[in-house]
N, C-alpha and C positions, 0 to 999 in steps of 0.2 A: 503493500499500500503506500503510495506517494504521500509527501507530507500535506500536500493540498487535499488528497482524498481523506486523509486522517482528519484534518480540520473540518472538512465538509461533513464528515460524519458525526462529529460533534456539534456542530452550530447550525448547519443548514435547516431551514423552515420550509422546505419544499412541501407543498400540499396543506400548510396550515393557514388559517384565516386569522388576522390580528386586527382587533378593534382599537383604534387609538383616538380616545376621547381627549380633545385639546389639540388634535393633530394638525390644526391650521395654525398654531402658535410656533415659536422659533424652536424650542427645545423639543417638544414633542413632534414638531415636524421632522426634525433631523433623526429622531428614534424612528419615526415612520419610515424615513428613507432607509434606514439601516435594516429594518425588518423586512422591507420590500426586497433589498439587495440581498438578503439571505434567503429569499425564495417565497416569503409569505405573500398572500393576498391581503392587501392593507385596506381597511375601511377608515377614511379620514373624517372625523366627526368635530363639528364647530358650528360657529354661526356666520362666518365669513366665507362666502362662496369665491369670491375674489382671490383671498389668500389661499383657499384649498386649490384652486386651478393652478396657481404658480407651483405649488408644491406637488400636485398630480403631475404637471408637465415635466418637472425634475425627475420623478420616480420612472414616468414612461419613457424619459431620454435615456435612463440608465438600465432600461430593459424590464424594469418592475412592473407589477399589476397593482392599481389601487383605484378606488372611487370615493366619492365624497357624499355624506349623508348629513343634512343639517339636523342639529338636535341641540336642546337645552339641558346641560348637565345636572342642573338641580332640579329637574322634574321627573319624577318616578314614571308619568305617563309617557313622557317623551322617550325616556330610556327604553322602557317597555316596547314602544313603537319601533324604536331603532333596534333593537333585538330582533323583533319579528321581521323587520326589512332585511336585516343581514342575513337571517336563516333563509329567508324566502329567495335571496339573490346568490348568496355564496354556500347554502346548504348547512353550515356548522361555524363554530367559533373556538378557537384554541387559546387565543392570546388576548388579554384586555390591559390596555394601558389608561389609568385615570389619572389625567394630567392637566384638566381644566384648573386654572387658578387667576386670582387678581390680588392686588397689593395696594396698599396706600401707606403714605408717610405722614398721616395727620398725628399731632402730638396727642398723647393719650386722653388727656383731660378734655380735649376738643372733639373726640370721636364721637359723631352722631350715631343714633341706634339704627338709622336706615343704612349707614355706611358699615356698621357692624354686621347687621343683617346681610347684606350683599355679598360681604366677604365671605362669611360662615356658610351662606347657602351655596356658594360655588366651590370654595376650598374644602370644606368639611361635608357638608350634606351632599355635595355632588359626588365625592368618593364613596361616603356611606351608601347612597343609592346605587351607585355604579357597581359596587361590589355586591349589594343585595340583588339587583337585577340579572347581573352577568353570572355572578357567583351561583345563584340559584340554577341557572341553566347549566353550568359546568359540574355541579354536584350532582344533579339530577340525571345528567348525560352519562355520568360514570366512567369517563374515559380520561379524566384528569384535565389539567390545563394550568396556565400561568396568568396570574393577575399581578401587574406592576403597578403600584401606586407612586406618585411623585410626592416625596417628602421635601424636606429642606434642612439646611443647617440649623435653622431656627427651631425645627422640630425636636432638635437634640440639645442645643444650648440657646438660652436666650439672646436675641440679638435687638439692639435699640432700634427705635424708630419704625418698627413693623408690628405693633402690639397685636393686633387682630390677626394679622397674617401668622405670626408666630404661635399664637394660640391654635390656630386651624391646623396648622402643620403638626403640632404636638399631638393633636387628636388624630391626625391620619397614621401618624407612626404606631400609636397605641392601638388603634383599630386594626391595623394590617397585622400585627403581632398576634391579636386576639383571634383573628380569622384564619391566620396561619396554622395556629394550634387546632382551631375547630376543624379544618377542613383537611389537614395533612392525611388522615386515614381514608379520604377519596381522592388523593394524589392531586389535589388542587392546591397549587403553591400560590403564596402570596407574599410578596416582597416589595421593600421600599427602595426606590432609587432616590439618593440623596446627593443632588448638585451642590456643589459649592457656589462660587459667584461667577455666575454666567449671564453678561448683559442681555436683557430680553425686554420685550415690550413692557412687561408687568413691573419691572424693578429699574428701569432706566430713570425714572423720576426720583428715586431716592439715593441714586448715585452721584451726589454732590462731589466737588474735588476734595473736600476734607474726608469724606466717607471713603472715597477710592483710596486716598493715601493710607487710611487706616487698614483697609482691607489688604492692600499690597503689603503692609508691614506685618501683617498677621498670616500671610499665605507664603510658605517657603519657596515655591515656584515664582513667585513674584509677578503672576499675570492672571488675567481672567481666564476662565475656561471657554473653549468654543464648542458651540453646539454638537459638532460632530464627534466630540470626544466623550459623549454619553453613549454613542452606539455600541462600543464594546461591552459595557456593563449590562446594556439592554438586551444583547444577544445573549449573554450568558444566562441572565435570569429568564429569557423566553423559550431557549432551545433545551435540548437533552443534557448539554454540557453543565447545565445546573439544575438538574433534575432531583438532587438531594439538598438543594438550597430552598428553604422557605423561612418566612419571618425574619429575614436578614435585612439590615440596612447597609446597601451597597453604596459606599460613599466615593464620589468623584469630585475632589475639591482642591487639588494640588497642594495637599498637606495642611489646609486650614485647620481641620479638627485636631491634628496633632500638635499645633502651636501652643505653648502656654505663656511663655515669657521670652 
């Protein structure tokens, strides 16, 4: 067996169907490209069809297969409709990425209830419902599967200026570990992908010059991550290469979490 054949036997996703909720965003969009590149049929899920088209074009240009379905991540009815739509078109689902998210830099004492509710609904409730709808399908199907939830460094350690976001991500980490334990006997794996600092639409507003300097001072690699650098960890969690990995926090952060002083 050649080295390429060996790697293919570990990481290929040929014949798999992956639903990427938040796939129109920068980070999950790159993850979707990686899943498609490994052979999966990818379903991009989001609200912005224009962004989806640009990503679909990139996937198609690379020889991958993908399509877009519009859905609201915080609506159980919408997610159930999404499930039904994908099953009708693709016949099954093997991999689910719950990655829709929003952020805000509002000072804690100024956070309004509607802002709090909006962030909780998308970041926390969206993952909760995504796991509930698609996890039920995977458990009842009885053939295993992989759920990848997008966590955050702020789900592991408190980060300033993003209070509601941090609280929702801490909840995502806790929920994911609970579900990993619950569904392990069914071979449905639930893991958390934990990006460090990756400039993206949702966090650019908080990346002020002084904050960037602080981040760089705390990141041994002295740079931000690039979206495509999440693909390796994504394929590990989605493929047979990671079939004994569940309840894990896979950290991709340039060493940020290892830095103390």
